[in-house]
Structure formats: structure tokens, C-alpha cells
C-alpha positions as a Markdown table, in Angstrom:
| # | Residue | x | y | z |
|---|---|---|---|---|
| 1 | Met | 0.0 | 0.0 | 0.0 |
| 2 | Ile | 1.3 | 3.5 | -0.8 |
| 3 | Arg | 2.7 | 5.3 | 2.1 |
| 4 | Arg | 0.6 | 7.9 | 4.0 |
| 5 | Phe | 2.1 | 11.3 | 4.2 |
| 6 | His | 3.2 | 12.0 | 7.7 |
| 7 | Thr | 0.7 | 14.2 | 9.5 |
| 8 | Leu | -1.5 | 14.6 | 6.5 |
| 9 | Ala | -2.8 | 11.6 | 4.6 |
| 10 | Leu | -2.9 | 8.5 | 6.7 |
| 11 | Leu | -2.7 | 4.7 | 6.5 |
| 12 | Leu | -4.5 | 3.2 | 3.6 |
| 13 | Gly | -4.5 | -0.4 | 4.6 |
| 14 | Phe | -8.0 | -0.9 | 5.7 |
| 15 | Ala | -11.3 | -0.8 | 3.8 |
| 16 | Gly | -14.7 | -0.1 | 5.1 |
| 17 | Val | -17.5 | 2.2 | 5.8 |
| 18 | Ser | -19.0 | 2.7 | 9.3 |
| 19 | Thr | -22.6 | 1.9 | 9.5 |
| 20 | Ala | -24.9 | 1.0 | 12.3 |
| 21 | Gln | -25.1 | -2.7 | 13.0 |
| 22 | Ala | -26.3 | -5.0 | 15.7 |
| 23 | Ala | -23.9 | -5.2 | 18.7 |
| 24 | Tyr | -21.2 | -7.8 | 18.4 |
| 25 | Val | -21.2 | -10.4 | 21.2 |
| 26 | Pro | -17.7 | -11.9 | 21.9 |
| 27 | Pro | -17.6 | -15.7 | 21.8 |
| 28 | Ser | -16.1 | -15.9 | 25.3 |
| 29 | Asp | -15.3 | -13.6 | 28.2 |
| 30 | Asp | -11.6 | -13.8 | 27.6 |
| 31 | Thr | -11.8 | -12.6 | 24.0 |
| 32 | Val | -9.5 | -9.6 | 23.5 |
| 33 | Leu | -11.1 | -7.0 | 21.3 |
| 34 | Ala | -8.7 | -4.2 | 21.8 |
| 35 | Glu | -6.0 | -2.9 | 24.0 |
| 36 | Val | -5.7 | 0.6 | 25.3 |
| 37 | Pro | -2.3 | 2.4 | 25.1 |
| 38 | Ser | -0.7 | 2.8 | 28.5 |
| 39 | Arg | -1.0 | 6.2 | 30.2 |
| 40 | Leu | 2.7 | 6.1 | 30.3 |
| 41 | Asp | 2.8 | 6.5 | 26.5 |
| 42 | Pro | 3.6 | 10.2 | 25.8 |
| 43 | Ala | 1.2 | 10.2 | 22.8 |
| 44 | Ala | -1.6 | 8.8 | 25.0 |
| 45 | Arg | -1.0 | 11.4 | 27.7 |
| 46 | Thr | -1.0 | 14.2 | 25.0 |
| 47 | Leu | -4.3 | 12.9 | 23.6 |
| 48 | Ser | -5.8 | 12.7 | 27.1 |
| 49 | Arg | -4.8 | 16.3 | 27.8 |
| 50 | Leu | -6.3 | 17.5 | 24.5 |
| 51 | Arg | -9.5 | 15.6 | 25.1 |
| 52 | Ala | -9.9 | 17.4 | 28.4 |
| 53 | Gln | -9.4 | 20.7 | 26.8 |
| 54 | Leu | -12.0 | 19.9 | 24.1 |
| 55 | Ser | -14.5 | 18.6 | 26.6 |
| 56 | Ala | -14.3 | 22.0 | 28.3 |
| 57 | Gln | -14.8 | 23.9 | 24.9 |
| 58 | Pro | -16.6 | 21.5 | 22.5 |
| 59 | Gln | -17.4 | 24.3 | 20.1 |
| 60 | Asn | -13.8 | 25.6 | 20.0 |
| 61 | Leu | -12.4 | 24.9 | 16.5 |
| 62 | Asp | -8.8 | 25.1 | 17.5 |
| 63 | Ala | -9.3 | 22.7 | 20.4 |
| 64 | Ala | -11.2 | 20.3 | 18.1 |
| 65 | Leu | -8.5 | 20.5 | 15.4 |
| 66 | Ala | -5.7 | 19.9 | 17.9 |
| 67 | Tyr | -7.5 | 16.8 | 19.4 |
| 68 | Ala | -8.5 | 15.4 | 16.0 |
| 69 | Glu | -4.9 | 15.7 | 14.7 |
| 70 | Ala | -3.5 | 14.0 | 17.7 |
| 71 | Ala | -6.1 | 11.2 | 17.5 |
| 72 | Leu | -5.3 | 10.7 | 13.8 |
| 73 | Arg | -1.6 | 10.4 | 14.6 |
| 74 | Met | -2.3 | 7.8 | 17.2 |
| 75 | Gly | -4.7 | 6.0 | 14.9 |
| 76 | Arg | -2.1 | 5.9 | 12.1 |
| 77 | Ser | 0.7 | 4.7 | 14.3 |
| 78 | Arg | -1.4 | 1.8 | 15.6 |
| 79 | Ala | -3.7 | 1.3 | 12.5 |
| 80 | Asp | -6.6 | 1.6 | 14.9 |
| 81 | Pro | -10.0 | 2.8 | 13.4 |
| 82 | Arg | -11.2 | 3.9 | 16.8 |
| 83 | Tyr | -9.0 | 6.9 | 16.8 |
| 84 | Phe | -10.4 | 8.0 | 13.5 |
| 85 | Gly | -13.8 | 7.8 | 15.0 |
| 86 | Tyr | -12.7 | 9.9 | 17.9 |
| 87 | Ala | -11.4 | 12.5 | 15.5 |
| 88 | Glu | -14.7 | 12.5 | 13.6 |
| 89 | Ala | -16.6 | 13.0 | 16.8 |
| 90 | Ala | -14.4 | 16.0 | 17.7 |
| 91 | Leu | -15.2 | 17.6 | 14.4 |
| 92 | Ala | -19.0 | 16.9 | 14.7 |
| 93 | Pro | -20.0 | 20.6 | 15.0 |
| 94 | Trp | -18.5 | 21.3 | 11.6 |
| 95 | Trp | -18.7 | 17.9 | 9.9 |
| 96 | Ser | -22.0 | 18.3 | 8.1 |
| 97 | Leu | -21.7 | 22.0 | 7.1 |
| 98 | Ala | -22.1 | 22.7 | 3.4 |
| 99 | Thr | -18.9 | 24.8 | 3.6 |
| 100 | Pro | -16.7 | 23.7 | 6.5 |
| 101 | Pro | -13.4 | 25.4 | 7.2 |
| 102 | Gly | -10.6 | 24.3 | 5.0 |
| 103 | Thr | -8.8 | 22.5 | 7.8 |
| 104 | Val | -11.9 | 20.6 | 8.7 |
| 105 | Leu | -12.3 | 19.6 | 5.0 |
| 106 | Val | -8.8 | 18.1 | 4.9 |
| 107 | Leu | -9.2 | 16.2 | 8.2 |
| 108 | Arg | -12.6 | 14.9 | 7.0 |
| 109 | Ala | -11.0 | 13.7 | 3.8 |
| 110 | Thr | -8.3 | 12.1 | 5.8 |
| 111 | Ile | -10.8 | 10.2 | 7.9 |
| 112 | Arg | -12.8 | 9.2 | 4.9 |
| 113 | Gln | -9.6 | 8.1 | 3.2 |
| 114 | Phe | -8.8 | 5.8 | 6.0 |
| 115 | Phe | -12.1 | 4.1 | 5.6 |
| 116 | His | -11.6 | 3.9 | 1.9 |
| 117 | Gln | -14.4 | 6.4 | 1.1 |
| 118 | Phe | -12.0 | 7.7 | -1.6 |
| 119 | Asp | -14.5 | 9.5 | -3.8 |
| 120 | Ser | -15.9 | 11.4 | -0.9 |
| 121 | Ala | -12.4 | 12.2 | 0.3 |
| 122 | Arg | -11.5 | 13.5 | -3.1 |
| 123 | Ser | -14.6 | 15.7 | -3.2 |
| 124 | Asp | -13.6 | 17.2 | 0.1 |
| 125 | Leu | -10.1 | 17.9 | -1.2 |
| 126 | Asp | -11.4 | 19.3 | -4.5 |
| 127 | Gln | -13.5 | 21.7 | -2.5 |
| 128 | Ala | -10.6 | 22.7 | -0.2 |
| 129 | Leu | -8.3 | 23.3 | -3.2 |
| 130 | Ala | -10.9 | 25.3 | -5.1 |
| 131 | Ala | -11.0 | 27.7 | -2.1 |
| 132 | Asn | -7.2 | 27.6 | -1.7 |
| 133 | Pro | -5.1 | 26.2 | -4.5 |
| 134 | Arg | -2.0 | 26.6 | -2.3 |
| 135 | Asp | -3.2 | 24.3 | 0.5 |
| 136 | Ala | -0.3 | 21.9 | 0.6 |
| 137 | Gln | -2.0 | 19.5 | 3.0 |
| 138 | Ala | -5.0 | 19.2 | 0.7 |
| 139 | Arg | -2.9 | 18.6 | -2.4 |
| 140 | Leu | -0.6 | 16.1 | -0.6 |
| 141 | Thr | -3.6 | 14.2 | 0.7 |
| 142 | Arg | -5.3 | 14.1 | -2.7 |
| 143 | Ala | -2.1 | 12.7 | -4.2 |
| 144 | Val | -2.3 | 9.8 | -1.7 |
| 145 | Val | -5.9 | 9.2 | -2.5 |
| 146 | Leu | -5.3 | 9.1 | -6.2 |
| 147 | Met | -2.4 | 6.6 | -5.7 |
| 148 | Ala | -4.6 | 4.4 | -3.5 |
| 149 | Gln | -7.1 | 4.3 | -6.3 |
| 150 | Gly | -4.5 | 3.2 | -8.8 |
| 151 | Arg | -4.1 | 6.6 | -10.5 |
| 152 | Pro | -0.4 | 7.5 | -10.1 |
| 153 | Gln | -0.2 | 9.6 | -13.2 |
| 154 | Asp | -3.0 | 11.9 | -11.8 |
| 155 | Ala | -1.3 | 11.9 | -8.4 |
| 156 | Ala | 2.0 | 13.1 | -10.0 |
| 157 | Gln | 0.3 | 16.4 | -11.0 |
| 158 | Asp | -0.5 | 17.1 | -7.4 |
| 159 | Cys | 3.0 | 16.1 | -6.3 |
| 160 | Ser | 4.5 | 18.5 | -8.9 |
| 161 | Ala | 2.2 | 21.3 | -7.7 |
| 162 | Leu | 3.7 | 20.9 | -4.2 |
| 163 | Arg | 7.0 | 22.5 | -5.2 |
| 164 | Gly | 7.3 | 25.7 | -3.3 |
| 165 | Leu | 4.4 | 24.8 | -1.0 |
| 166 | Ala | 5.8 | 21.9 | 1.0 |
| 167 | Pro | 9.2 | 20.9 | 2.4 |
| 168 | Ala | 11.6 | 19.4 | -0.2 |
| 169 | Leu | 11.6 | 16.0 | 1.4 |
| 170 | Asp | 7.8 | 15.7 | 1.2 |
| 171 | Val | 7.8 | 16.8 | -2.4 |
| 172 | Ala | 10.5 | 14.3 | -3.3 |
| 173 | Ala | 8.7 | 11.4 | -1.5 |
| 174 | Cys | 5.4 | 12.3 | -3.1 |
| 175 | Ser | 7.0 | 12.5 | -6.6 |
| 176 | Ala | 9.0 | 9.3 | -6.1 |
| 177 | Ala | 6.0 | 7.4 | -4.9 |
| 178 | Ser | 3.9 | 8.3 | -7.9 |
| 179 | Ala | 6.7 | 7.8 | -10.4 |
| 180 | Ser | 7.5 | 4.4 | -9.0 |
| 181 | Leu | 4.0 | 3.3 | -9.8 |
| 182 | Ser | 4.2 | 4.7 | -13.3 |
| 183 | Gly | 7.0 | 2.7 | -14.8 |
| 184 | Lys | 9.8 | 4.9 | -13.5 |
| 185 | Ala | 10.8 | 3.0 | -10.4 |
| 186 | Pro | 14.6 | 3.2 | -10.8 |
| 187 | Arg | 14.5 | 6.9 | -11.3 |
| 188 | Ala | 12.2 | 7.3 | -8.3 |
| 189 | Leu | 14.6 | 5.3 | -6.1 |
| 190 | Ala | 17.5 | 7.5 | -7.3 |
| 191 | Leu | 15.5 | 10.6 | -6.4 |
| 192 | Leu | 14.8 | 9.4 | -2.9 |
| 193 | Asp | 18.4 | 8.4 | -2.4 |
| 194 | Phe | 19.4 | 12.0 | -3.2 |
| 195 | Ala | 16.7 | 13.5 | -1.1 |
| 196 | Thr | 17.5 | 11.4 | 2.0 |
| 197 | Ala | 21.3 | 11.7 | 1.7 |
| 198 | Gly | 21.3 | 14.2 | 4.6 |
| 199 | Val | 18.7 | 12.5 | 6.8 |
| 200 | Gly | 21.2 | 10.8 | 9.0 |
| 201 | Gln | 19.7 | 10.1 | 12.5 |
| 202 | Ala | 16.5 | 11.9 | 11.8 |
| 203 | Ala | 13.4 | 10.4 | 13.3 |
| 204 | Asp | 10.7 | 12.7 | 12.0 |
| 205 | Ser | 7.7 | 11.4 | 10.1 |
| 206 | Ala | 8.8 | 12.9 | 6.8 |
| 207 | Ala | 12.2 | 11.1 | 6.9 |
| 208 | Leu | 10.4 | 7.9 | 8.0 |
| 209 | Trp | 8.0 | 8.1 | 5.1 |
| 210 | Ala | 10.8 | 8.7 | 2.5 |
| 211 | Leu | 12.9 | 5.9 | 3.9 |
| 212 | Thr | 10.0 | 3.5 | 3.9 |
| 213 | Thr | 9.0 | 4.5 | 0.3 |
| 214 | Ala | 12.5 | 3.8 | -0.8 |
| 215 | Ala | 12.5 | 0.4 | 0.7 |
| 216 | Glu | 9.2 | -0.5 | -0.9 |
| 217 | Ile | 10.5 | 0.6 | -4.3 |
| 218 | Ala | 13.7 | -1.4 | -3.9 |
| 219 | Glu | 11.5 | -4.4 | -3.0 |
| 220 | Arg | 9.4 | -4.1 | -6.1 |
| 221 | Leu | 12.5 | -3.8 | -8.2 |
| 222 | Gly | 14.0 | -6.9 | -6.6 |
| 223 | Asp | 17.0 | -4.8 | -5.5 |
| 224 | Ala | 19.6 | -6.3 | -3.2 |
| 225 | Ser | 19.4 | -3.2 | -1.0 |
| 226 | Thr | 15.9 | -3.9 | 0.2 |
| 227 | Thr | 16.7 | -5.5 | 3.5 |
| 228 | Ala | 19.2 | -2.7 | 4.4 |
| 229 | Arg | 16.7 | 0.0 | 3.4 |
| 230 | Tyr | 14.0 | -1.5 | 5.6 |
| 231 | Asp | 16.5 | -1.8 | 8.5 |
| 232 | Gln | 17.2 | 1.9 | 8.1 |
| 233 | Ala | 13.5 | 2.8 | 8.2 |
| 234 | Leu | 13.0 | 0.6 | 11.2 |
| 235 | Ala | 15.9 | 2.4 | 13.0 |
| 236 | Ala | 14.2 | 5.7 | 12.3 |
| 237 | Met | 11.0 | 4.4 | 13.7 |
| 238 | Asp | 12.7 | 3.1 | 16.8 |
| 239 | Arg | 14.3 | 6.5 | 17.3 |
| 240 | Ser | 10.8 | 8.2 | 17.1 |
| 241 | Gly | 9.6 | 6.2 | 20.1 |
| 242 | Gln | 6.3 | 5.3 | 18.3 |
| 243 | Pro | 5.4 | 2.2 | 16.3 |
| 244 | Asp | 4.5 | 2.6 | 12.6 |
| 245 | Ala | 2.1 | -0.1 | 11.7 |
| 246 | Tyr | 2.4 | 0.5 | 8.0 |
| 247 | Leu | 6.2 | 0.2 | 8.0 |
| 248 | Leu | 6.1 | -2.9 | 10.2 |
| 249 | Ala | 3.7 | -4.7 | 8.0 |
| 250 | Ala | 5.6 | -3.8 | 4.8 |
| 251 | Trp | 8.9 | -4.9 | 6.4 |
| 252 | Ala | 7.3 | -8.2 | 7.7 |
| 253 | Asp | 6.0 | -9.0 | 4.2 |
| 254 | Ala | 9.5 | -8.5 | 2.8 |
| 255 | Ala | 11.1 | -10.6 | 5.5 |
| 256 | Leu | 8.5 | -13.4 | 5.0 |
| 257 | Gln | 9.1 | -13.3 | 1.3 |
| 258 | Arg | 12.8 | -14.0 | 1.8 |
| 259 | Gly | 12.0 | -16.7 | 4.5 |
| 260 | Asp | 13.2 | -14.8 | 7.5 |
| 261 | Ala | 10.2 | -15.6 | 9.7 |
| 262 | Ala | 12.2 | -15.7 | 13.0 |
| 263 | Val | 13.0 | -12.0 | 12.9 |
| 264 | Val | 9.3 | -11.2 | 12.2 |
| 265 | Val | 8.2 | -13.2 | 15.3 |
| 266 | Ala | 10.9 | -11.5 | 17.4 |
| 267 | Arg | 9.8 | -8.0 | 16.5 |
| 268 | Leu | 6.0 | -8.4 | 16.1 |
| 269 | Gln | 5.2 | -10.5 | 19.2 |
| 270 | Ala | 4.9 | -7.2 | 21.0 |
| 271 | Tyr | 2.2 | -5.9 | 18.7 |
| 272 | Thr | -0.6 | -8.4 | 18.9 |
| 273 | Asp | -3.0 | -5.6 | 19.5 |
| 274 | Ile | -2.5 | -4.3 | 16.0 |
| 275 | Asp | -4.6 | -6.5 | 13.6 |
| 276 | Asn | -2.5 | -6.4 | 10.5 |
| 277 | Leu | 0.7 | -7.1 | 12.5 |
| 278 | Leu | -1.0 | -10.0 | 14.3 |
| 279 | Leu | -1.7 | -11.4 | 10.9 |
| 280 | Arg | 2.0 | -11.2 | 9.9 |
| 281 | Leu | 3.0 | -12.8 | 13.2 |
| 282 | Ala | 0.7 | -15.7 | 12.5 |
| 283 | Leu | 2.1 | -16.0 | 9.0 |
| 284 | Ala | 5.6 | -16.1 | 10.4 |
| 285 | Glu | 4.7 | -18.7 | 13.0 |
| 286 | Gln | 3.2 | -20.8 | 10.2 |
| 287 | Gln | 6.4 | -20.4 | 8.1 |
| 288 | Leu | 8.5 | -21.6 | 11.0 |
| 289 | Gly | 6.3 | -24.7 | 11.2 |
| 290 | Arg | 4.9 | -23.8 | 14.6 |
| 291 | Asp | 1.6 | -25.6 | 14.4 |
| 292 | Gly | 1.0 | -25.2 | 18.1 |
| 293 | Glu | -1.2 | -23.4 | 20.5 |
| 294 | Ala | 0.3 | -20.0 | 19.9 |
| 295 | Leu | -0.5 | -20.1 | 16.2 |
| 296 | Arg | -4.0 | -21.4 | 16.9 |
| 297 | Arg | -4.6 | -18.7 | 19.4 |
| 298 | His | -3.5 | -16.0 | 17.1 |
| 299 | Cys | -5.7 | -17.3 | 14.3 |
| 300 | Arg | -8.7 | -17.3 | 16.7 |
| 301 | Met | -7.8 | -13.7 | 17.6 |
| 302 | Ile | -7.7 | -12.7 | 14.0 |
| 303 | Glu | -11.0 | -14.3 | 13.2 |
| 304 | Glu | -12.7 | -12.7 | 16.2 |
| 305 | Arg | -11.4 | -9.3 | 15.4 |
| 306 | Phe | -12.6 | -9.6 | 11.8 |
| 307 | Ala | -16.0 | -10.7 | 13.0 |
| 308 | Ala | -16.2 | -7.9 | 15.5 |
| 309 | Ala | -15.3 | -5.3 | 12.9 |
| 310 | Gln | -17.8 | -6.7 | 10.4 |
| 311 | Ala | -20.5 | -6.7 | 13.1 |
| 312 | Arg | -19.8 | -3.0 | 13.7 |
| 313 | Gly | -20.1 | -2.3 | 10.0 |
| 314 | Glu | -16.4 | -1.7 | 9.7 |
| 315 | Phe | -15.3 | -3.8 | 6.7 |
| 316 | Val | -11.8 | -2.6 | 7.4 |
| 317 | His | -9.7 | -5.6 | 6.6 |
| 318 | Gln | -10.6 | -6.9 | 3.1 |
| 319 | Arg | -7.0 | -7.2 | 2.0 |
| 320 | Glu | -5.8 | -8.7 | 5.3 |
| 321 | Ala | -8.9 | -11.0 | 5.3 |
| 322 | Ala | -8.0 | -12.2 | 1.8 |
| 323 | Met | -4.4 | -12.9 | 3.0 |
| 324 | Tyr | -5.8 | -14.8 | 6.0 |
| 325 | Gln | -8.1 | -16.9 | 3.9 |
| 326 | Leu | -5.4 | -17.7 | 1.3 |
| 327 | Gln | -2.5 | -18.4 | 3.5 |
| 328 | Leu | -3.8 | -19.5 | 6.9 |
| 329 | Ala | -7.3 | -20.8 | 6.3 |
| 330 | Arg | -6.3 | -22.3 | 3.0 |
| 331 | Asn | -9.6 | -21.2 | 1.4 |
| 332 | Pro | -8.8 | -19.9 | -2.1 |
| 333 | Pro | -12.4 | -19.2 | -3.2 |
| 334 | Ala | -13.1 | -17.1 | -0.1 |
| 335 | Ala | -9.7 | -15.3 | -0.6 |
| 336 | Leu | -10.5 | -14.5 | -4.2 |
| 337 | Gln | -13.9 | -13.1 | -3.3 |
| 338 | Leu | -12.4 | -10.8 | -0.7 |
| 339 | Ala | -9.5 | -9.8 | -3.0 |
| 340 | Arg | -11.9 | -8.9 | -5.8 |
| 341 | Ser | -14.0 | -6.8 | -3.4 |
| 342 | Asn | -10.9 | -5.1 | -2.1 |
| 343 | Trp | -9.6 | -4.4 | -5.7 |
| 344 | Ala | -12.9 | -2.7 | -6.5 |
| 345 | Val | -12.0 | 0.0 | -3.9 |
| 346 | Gln | -8.2 | 0.0 | -3.6 |
| 347 | Arg | -5.6 | -0.6 | -6.3 |
| 348 | Glu | -2.1 | -0.6 | -5.1 |
| 349 | Pro | 0.7 | -3.2 | -5.7 |
| 350 | Leu | -0.1 | -5.4 | -2.7 |
| 351 | Asp | -3.8 | -5.4 | -3.7 |
| 352 | Ala | -2.8 | -6.6 | -7.1 |
| 353 | Leu | -0.5 | -9.2 | -5.8 |
| 354 | Ile | -3.1 | -10.7 | -3.4 |
| 355 | Leu | -5.7 | -10.8 | -6.2 |
| 356 | Leu | -3.2 | -12.6 | -8.5 |
| 357 | Gln | -2.2 | -15.1 | -5.9 |
| 358 | Ala | -5.8 | -15.8 | -5.0 |
| 359 | Ala | -6.8 | -16.2 | -8.7 |
| 360 | Ala | -3.9 | -18.7 | -9.1 |
| 361 | Ala | -4.8 | -20.7 | -6.0 |
| 362 | Ala | -8.5 | -20.8 | -7.0 |
| 363 | Ala | -7.6 | -21.8 | -10.6 |
| 364 | Gln | -9.5 | -18.8 | -12.0 |
| 365 | Pro | -7.0 | -17.0 | -14.2 |
| 366 | Ala | -9.7 | -14.9 | -15.7 |
| 367 | Ala | -10.0 | -13.1 | -12.4 |
| 368 | Ala | -6.5 | -11.6 | -13.1 |
| 369 | Thr | -7.8 | -9.6 | -16.0 |
| 370 | Pro | -8.4 | -6.3 | -14.1 |
| 371 | Val | -4.9 | -6.5 | -12.8 |
| 372 | Arg | -3.4 | -7.1 | -16.2 |
| 373 | Glu | -5.3 | -4.1 | -17.6 |
| 374 | Trp | -4.1 | -1.9 | -14.7 |
| 375 | Leu | -0.5 | -2.9 | -15.2 |
| 376 | Gln | -0.8 | -1.9 | -18.9 |
| 377 | Gln | -2.2 | 1.5 | -17.9 |
| 378 | Thr | 0.3 | 2.3 | -15.2 |
| 379 | Gly | 3.5 | 0.5 | -16.4 |
| 380 | Leu | 4.1 | -0.7 | -12.8 |
| 381 | Gln | 7.4 | -2.6 | -12.2 |
| 382 | Asp | 7.1 | -5.3 | -9.5 |
| 383 | Val | 9.0 | -8.5 | -9.5 |
| 384 | Arg | 6.5 | -10.0 | -7.1 |
| 385 | Ile | 3.7 | -9.4 | -9.5 |
| 386 | Thr | 5.7 | -10.7 | -12.4 |
| 387 | Arg | 6.2 | -14.0 | -10.5 |
| 388 | Ala | 2.5 | -14.1 | -9.6 |
| 389 | Leu | 1.5 | -13.7 | -13.2 |
| 390 | Lys | 3.7 | -16.6 | -14.3 |
| 391 | Ala | 2.1 | -18.8 | -11.6 |
| 392 | Leu | -1.4 | -18.3 | -13.1 |
| 393 | Pro | -2.7 | -21.5 | -14.7 |
């Protein structure tokens, strides 16, 4: 999945729309539905302080924006939809206005983006940019949305328009991300190497985004530097003091691809509260041949969380659910159905890969046609996808 842009456009790895549903009833009293970050966590303390300020002034726009932005940062780092809901609640007085403030429009788009309401998000961003064409946050977020929808050429226009409006590293990362999806991956990687040459020991979100994007591009190219690049991004994450669920999932996928499951287990066993990392932990345990109670427990936890999310009307894990059905449940038809549903909403390299793998496992090569057409349109270079295409019957 294409990288979110630090404080602006957030994690794109979950699909869904919140709608009212019947209450979910856990199958047992010891079912773990979610874990709350410790009050010792500085980010959690900050969020608590901002929530208190907002409670005292619920109609204060500045207080609402400060709390919503902090909630979105927490939600992104942990890939937790609840925090996006908290942000939406904070913006309630302005949410349904015909012409909300520009800052509210961008945050509303960010929340809608997270839940894969991409068309609504783009409409918000179009409105914000019509009012202020120099709104860098709106333009950056729209670029992310366009890439998530499989339209990197359109995203490149917004990335180019950022020059002079956003920091150089943001512009470079945006431009490289879009170019890497449009048949220009080697040039994009060279651009990022130049842009990050002075990053050093930086731990800010812009540096982390650029380093992660470079690692992903190298992985798609099959470059020997992939592991070292992910290690560099992980080091930046560790220095920041906060987890980055997107980076950890992308790194784990690369490590599992090269058969290095032990390092995945070692790092991810501390993140069982993050659903897409719990999935990678279970995949690593499976790869290690650990057909024991830990793997069975983790699979039960994954199934229960998917069921709870679906019962709440949050279909937020279609890609991960497809991966689970394909690789852990060994149910190719179910995996293909989920992968197709996911592809109808989100079209990024990993979405294409999962759809191709499910089509091959289900012996339905015709299901790969939409991906083939998309590859012709974009010119995407990805050795993983090339292998998956060759594996089709």
C-alpha cells in the first residue's frame, strides 16, 4: 500500500464504511477485542490532555483540530480505526456544514480516506483546493488518495504542484511514490536516495515516510538493498519512540518473502494488539512450522477481530482477510472473493499481488484480467507481481 504522508494523509491499509449494525457479542469472556495504550505513553498522555481541553470547549475549533490531529496520529501509528472515530466526533459541529473550514475539510477527507471512502475524500479535497489552491495539506492528501485508487499519473500532478508549498523531502517522497507506480521506479529510487542523503539520524515522520517508500520501491525492483533499506527505516521508527504499523507490515511482508520468519516473530510479538501485525505474526509462525497453541490462538484472535469489525459495519480488513483466507485458512475461493472486493476499492501493488495469488490458488486465471489491464495502464514494475502472473494456470 502506498505510504501515508506523515501528519496529512494516513494509513490506507483498511477498507470499510462505518454503518450502524447489531452489537457484536464476543464468543467468550476472555476474548481480547482491543488494548488501550498505556497512560505512560507520551502520545496517549497528550491525547488525554487535549481531550480534556476539548471537553471544556466542545465548540472551539482550535481545540477540536488539535485533538483530532493527535487522534489521527495515534490511529495511524497503531492502525486503529477507533481513533479516526474519535477525530470525527471531535469535528462533529463542523462535519455536516455545506462549507466547512478548509482545515476541517482536509481532516474529514483524511478520515474518509482511512475508511476507503475515496470518492468522498476527493470531493472534500477538491472543495478545499478550489478555495485555496496553495493548500499543501489538501494537495498532498489528494495525491495519496489518487495513488490508492491506482491513478499514479494523476497523483503526479499534485506532487509537482507541491513544489514551493511543502518541504523538499515531502515533495521528493510524493513525486517518487507516484513515479515508482508509473514505470519509473529506478529513477524514483535514485531521487529518494538523493533526497534522503542528509537524513542521518532523523526520526521525524517525513524522513520515515521517505525511507519506507525507498525500501518499498527497492523491494518491487528486486533490488539487493531492500533489507538494508527496511532496516534503516525501522531504525528511524525506533528513534521516534512510536510504532509505525504500516512500515512494520511492509517490512514483515518482505522478510517473510525471503524466508526470514524468525525476525518477524521476534519484532512483532509485542504488537498483537495491531490487527495487520497480528496477521503477519501468525504467518511467520506458520512459516516456522509452529503448528501449536500460539498459532491457533493468534488465528482465533484474527477471526474474532474480523468478526467484531464486520458486526460493527467496519469492513476494514478486506486485504488482510484475503491474505488470511489464502495463506492461513487455505480457502482460495473465499480469498478470491475478498481480493476482488478489495480491488474494487483500492488498487495498489499489494492489492494486485493478493488478487493474482488468490486467482492462481482458486484456478481462476480470468480473475486476473483487471490487474493485467491496470498494469498496462500504469507500467508498474514489480518482480513479485511478475512472478505471480507466471504462476497463473
